[in-house]
C-alpha positions, 0 to 999 in steps of 0.5 A: 325698690325692693318686692317688699316694699314694692307690694305691687310689683310682680315679683310679690307673690303676695299683693299679686294673690292679693289684689288678683281677689281684690280685682275679681270682688269688683267683678263680681258685684259688677256681676250681680249689679248686672243680672238684677236687672233680669230676674225673671218676673215669675219668681215674684209669686206673691203678685196678685195683678200677674196672673201670668205668674199664679200658674208657676205657683205648685213648681217654684218652692224656697227652702221649705222645699228641702224639708218635704222633697217626695211630697213635692215632687210627687205633686209634680210627677203625677199631674202630666200638666204640671208634668209639662209646665215643669219641663217647659220652665226648665228650658226656658230658664235654666241658662238664667238659672245658671248665670246667677247660680254662678253668681251665688258660687263666686261670691261664697268662692270670694270667701273661701279665698279670703279664708285661704288667703289669711292662712296661707299668711299664717302658714308663711307661705307668702316670704317676709309677709304677715298681716302686720308687714301687709297694714305697715305699706300704703298698697296693701293696707289699701288692699287687704281694707278692700279685700273685706270691705267687698266682700261686706258690699257683695253681702248688702248688695245681694240682698237689696237687689235680689231679694231674699225670697227670691234668691232661695226659689231660684236656687231650688228650681236650679237644684231640681233641676240639676241636681244635688249630686252634680252641685257641689257645697250646695248647702253653704250657697243656700246658707249664704243665700238664705233669706236674711228677711230685708225687705224692700219695695224697690231695687233702689237702695234709696230705700223705702223700707218695709222690713228692715230686721233686729241689728240687720245685718250681723247675722248675715255678715257672721254666716261665714265668720272672719278671723276677728284678729283681722277684722280688727286690725283692718277697723284699728286702720280705718281708725287712726290712718289715711289710707288713702293719702286723700287730706292732702287734696282737702287742706281745710279742716272743714273738708275733712270728712269728704277727705275721709269718705272713700274709708269711711264707707270700707269703714260702715261696712267692716263694723258689721262684722264686729256687732260688739263695737257697734254696740257696747264701744261707746268710746271707739263709736264716739271716736269714728263718727266725730272723725268720719261723719261728723258732718255728715250721716248720708254716705254712699258706700258703694257707687252711688248706694247710699245709706243713711245712718241714722236709721242703719244703727238705730237699733246698735247702742252705741252706733245710735248714740254716737251719731244722734249726738250728731245729727241733732236739729240746730247743727242740722238748720246750721249745716243746711245754712252753711252749704245752701243758703252760704255757699252755694248763691257764692259759688255760683257767684263765682262759677258764673264769672270764670264760665263767662266767655273769654276768663278762662285762658291760659295766662288767667288760669296760669296767674290763679291756678291755685284759686280756681282748684280752689273754687273747684274742690268747694263747689264739689264738696257743697255739691256732694253735701246737697246731694246726699243729704237730700236722699236723708231717710231719718227716722227723725220726721223733722231732720227730712222735712229741714233739709227739704225745706231749705235745699232746692232742687233746681240749685243744687242741679245749676251748681251741678251743671255748672260746674261739670262745664266749670271743670271741664273746660278746666282739665282741657285747658290745664291738660293741654297746657301740660302737654304743651309744656315743654316747648313753650318754656322752650320757647320763651327761653329762647326768647329771653335769651334773644333779647339778652343777645340783642342787648349785648350787641347794641350795647357792643355798638354794631346794631342799633335798638335806638337812632344813637349807636350806644357802646357800652363793652360791661353791660355788653359781657354783662348781657351775655352772661345773663344770656348765658344764663338761661341757656344753662336753665335745665326743663328737667330740674324744676326745682334749680330752674325754678332758682335760677330764673329768679335770681336772673330776674333781679338781676334785670331789676336791678341792672335797670338802675344803671344810668345808661339802661335808666335813660333807654325806654327801648333797654327797659321795655326789652328788660321787661318783656325778658323778665315777663318771659322769665315769669312765665317760665316759672309758670310753666315749671308750675304746670304739674300732672298732680294738680290735675290729679288733684281735680280729678279727685275733688271731683269725683261723684262716683257717690251720685249714681243712683242719686243722679236720676232723681234729677232726669227730670228737671234736666228734663225741663230745663233742655225743652226750655232751651235744648243749647243747654245740652253743652252744658248737659255734655260736660255733665254726662262727662264728670259722671264718666268719671266715676267709672275709674272706681271700680276698674282701677284694681282690674287694670292694676292686676294684668292677669285679671279678663274682668276688664271687659265686662266689667266695663262694658256694664258700668259704660252700658248703664250710663249711656242708658241713663245719657238717652234717658235724658236725652229722649226728652228731645225725641219726645219734644220733636214728636210733640210737635209732629202731633200739630204738624200731623193735625196740620197737613191731615185735617187742615192744609188743603192738598194742592189739585194739578190744576187750580184756579185763580179765584180759589187761589186764597182758599188754597193759601192758607197764609196762617196755617202754613205759617204754623206749619213753618214754625212747628218746622223750626222748632224742630230744627232748634232741636235737632240743632242742639242735640248736633252741638253735641261732639262724639262722646266717650262714655267708659268704653262706649263712644256717643254719637250724637248722631246715633243719639238723635236717632235711636231717640227719634226710633224710641219716641217713634216706635211707642207712639206707632205701638200705643197707637196699634194698642189704642185701636186694634181693640174690640169688644172681644179683647174684654173676654179674656178669650185665649189664642190656645183656646177658642173653639167655644168662643160662640158661647160668650158672643151669641148676643152679638151682630156679626154685621155689627162687629164688621163695622165695628172691625172695619171703622177701627181700621179706618181710624188706623190707617187714618193715624198711620198714614198721618203720622207716616206723611208728617215724618217724611216731612221733617226727615230732611230737618232732624237728619235722617231716612224717615220712610227707611226708619218708619218701615225698619221699627214697623217690621220690629214691632210687629215682629216682637209681637207675633213672637210674643203672642206665640209664646201661648203656644211655646213648651220654651218661651222666648222672653224679652232678653232672648228676643231678636226683636226687643231693644235695650236702646229702642225697647217696645213697650209692652201693651197688652189688653186681657190675654194677647197684644193688639196681634193677637186680640186682631187674629181672634176678630178675624176667627169671630167674623170667620166662626163657622157656626155664624157663618158660611164661607162662599168659594166663589165669591172668597169670603164668609157670609152670614149664615142668615142672609147670605148677602151680607158678608162678614169677611171677604175681599173688602176688609182684607184690603183694609186690612192690609192698607192698614196694618201692612204687609208686616202684618198680614205677615205677622198674622199669618205666621201666628195662625200657623202656630195655631194649625201647629197648636190644633195638631197636636192637639188632634194626634193626641186626642187621636192617640187618647179616644181610637180605639186600635181594636175598632179601627181594626174590625172597620179595616179588615171589613173595608180591606182591599178597597178596589172591593164593594162590602154589603150594606152593612157598613152604616150597621157597622158604623153605627155601633162604634162610640167616639169623641165625632164632636171633639174632632169635628172641633179641631178638623173645623179649627183647621180648616178655618185657619187655613183658608184665613192663610189662604186670603192674607196670602192672596192679598200678598201676592196681589200687593206685590204683583201691583208694587213690585212686579218686578220682585214677583216674576224674579221670585217666581222664577228663583222657586220654579228653579230649584223646584226643577233642579231639586226634582230632576237633580235631586241633589240639592243639599239643604241645611247647608244651602242659605238660599232656602231658608233666604227664599223662604222667607220672601215667598211668605212675605210676598204671598207665593205660597200655598198653605193648603200644600204646607205640611205642620207636622214631621215624624222626624223630629223625637221632641216635643218641644216648640222652637221659635221660628221667623216664617210660615214655612219653618213651623213644621219645626215648632211643634212636633211629637215623641217618634212612637206615639206618632208611628201609632197613628197608623190608620189616619184615612181610614178615621176621616173616612169614618168621621166623612160617615159622621157628618155625611147627613149633616149637610146639604148642597146649595146651588146658589152658592156651589157650596156644602153647607149645613142643614142646622143653623148653628152647627159648626159643620160647614162645608170648605173649611171642612174639606179642607181641615180634612185635607191638611190633617192628611197631608201631614202623613204619608201620601198612601193614608190621602190615597187610603181615604179617597178609596174608602169613598171611592168604594163606598159611592160604589157600593152605594150605585149598584141599583142606578138606572142610567139608561131610563130619564131619572138620575136616583144618585141618592144623597149621600152619594152627591155629598160623596161626590161633591165632596170628593169633587172639592177635596181634590181641587184644593188637594190638586189631585189628579183626574187620574188618581180619582178616575181609579176610584169612582167611574169617571161619568159620575161627575157628570151624572152629577152636574 
């Protein structure tokens, strides 16, 4: 065959070019559908319920931006807040914007490829090829029609799946961030993506349409016009030809519209490129409708995206008149009765007969193959009409009501399940016969030949079939001749073989008339058996691959890709009633899997295409997602039963004591409750057996393992239950007050009227209730693990940890400039998604942390170091937050809960330190600080007593800085309490782990100290060890470095442990270096608060003189320490030296020889401050002795 005739041969450049463009079109559509699920929510600015999106109104623009770029840009650049927001938005969204822009550019490039290909044809660059010759070739006219059709589908789906205003906003964002000079063809791409005015309130194309522009989408399709001649010629071929040769598989005239459905969909799309045909050509439209849409007006134009022609053609005169002539009430009533009342019951009865055990065996299939295929064809035609037309969106309300009244969803679903099972069994059996065809044919041939040889031997007189011996040389010779004829039948020439078999069969029937044979029953039986074998040979010859192809074509269900979602609930109800129904459901999934072939056909044919994996992965994953969503009713039902088990085990069934009196045996037996427990357990096992009855099934390129499917379903439902439990119980009074983790400095103003003891009691009760619920869930889950074939405790711990860390990650987004979205999250999963649960601005982890901050608010509480807790400032005996609550918190939310809280507190500390440094740079005058430095220099000298007078001349916003210091100190104390709780738990429950980690940590530290040659960057043990140390509490929060000057960026980076927080939020190097006198400034802060503290000897703590003041001794000391730790050690030493200088300069009148110790209050405060500061900061006594005489501490006490 010449290259001209074989259009798809590799030597045909024209065919290969066209095939490559079409295959890329299918890949572009798959990418469009994939990205439509990942549109950033911030671009939906008009969502009034989404407060988060409102703040982006000032940096996200549509095409109005192009008219006045300078005004919009100036508004952003003149606002530091908008500038930071814009920079953060760019970092977070640029990767996804790049991908969307690549999609838009790909659609435009597809159009350019069409134009280039047509121009090359017209310029005769392809030898012996023209538009006319391509349209004569069967493959050529298919590909040329698909070329235009796919471009139209791209445009429609682009408008349906990515709304016009969203496209404009994303393009403008990309344009602003990338720069006009970096984007070629930006004007054309903007023209392509400009909003059409089409709006829908649903991403599903089975639309609830709000706004459908006049004559839509003709103007949209012709923004970039295609050659008119090409469109006319393609429409002509689609009107007249059966370009896919489908009518041979649908021989009945009433099935013509189904046979032509593929090219009818193409015709529907391509007609939008010819507005005048739709609007003015009445005869042509009448011809098109009568041929392609005479009994169907709801069509699937691509992979299950459906459209109602009576609606979409209502603005086109010719098209509307033609389709309305068909869609008349009486005609619709006739079609409903035909498919729903006549065909449906009859077909269901036939399927029930065929699906009866033992019917579809080899002999029955061989004898009735045409009848079976006919039934399969009729079922699929009826199913297609019912599925499509129940989604009608006709402007005539009565038509929709008529169809819904005369069709039943349950019966349609039953037809779908039964025909799927029937097709599955028939195809498998037929494929098995096709694979064994030659072997069985030869087996029958050999048996028939042997029978003839045996009869020949019988008539030779040498072998007896009966007690009487019979010899007839003529019959012997005749049977030998028949044996040779049978032996000469060639399997590979089926036509000649069939003719020879027929001749031999007639000859065997004729020979029975002979007297010798007619009287011998044994010989007649041999002849009958031989004829049966010959008949089987004819049947085996008729087993052809074309029958399987016909079955595959007739059983196509690609039109239902979107529609089938509406039947999920009905499927789930059936599974819930009868778990064994999953066998039929599996057949339905396999039927749906056949639709994956449609977008892959051209990609597979095009050997140059690299898109096959990507496209297959997308459609396979969508199908697997549908399978999971359908079968998730099993774990849901199991957990409904699990709730009963939880109730029985937690509240009704008493725990057996180690010793039991005989008289109490009846009390503890609880037979009714234990029977109910056994019944519930049996119900759970039934669901497990149902899903495990499924075999491993290949959905496209993804294999579904029923055991893994069950485990994933259980995990998904378990995640949902745990998440909602945590969200419902960790909800406090403060949760409705719109607190934010980034701004808690003034929380006391909203809580002044709330009693702290009441908050404490509510907090404790919430923890106890949640602990009881989670403990009951865990015990019951462990109880049923053997019945559902999963490792209960392992599964619980993995999912619980993932839930906690996901919510920590999302809550940490408040502190991050580069946000972490769900598709970027390490903890979120498409297969086992974690539900989003927020009340106000925070999820349950944020609300829990805010409640801890409220209970430790320094305005209303005092931290008492000896008791390790916060106590009511009005009554130091009332514990508000201490060891008891932290132990309850651990028993409720576990190790990962405390680790998550610790991580969030770390983020908050970093945030507060950032604010401190920004305010420091903004408000601290270098000139004033320099005056103090010169006055106090050198620190070992004794300046005169004019220090306080000089200090009083300062005009610094001390209150702001004191708030930062106190908040940092409180956060550090909370971190220490969490670490202590984790460490205690580790020592108690995993003592070997504690000692192992302690030894490894000590060894690495000593190795680094003495050798100083560890490769920190490339050593994985350090990061692993850090995670372990954080989880077990083997770390000291007071020694952490949260900010480092090595990084020049000022953006957050994600981290999974508390010890890497220093990488999360750092400053520009120059700004960091501007802070040169932090030790002196902290000393000034200390001078400012010196008179506001008083020492309480009963609790050995510094407390505020004035109740309700923000100051508290311990948090203040730790806050100062933490700030100084972020800088060079010299700043801390300077801070201590300034305190020592102050003490020495105020003690020159001290009478040490008298019995009185008249150290003034300021010196006492400084001494006590320095004493506690050195304890928390691990400052050695030798350093203190360099600045303060040692006897002063003893004299102070």
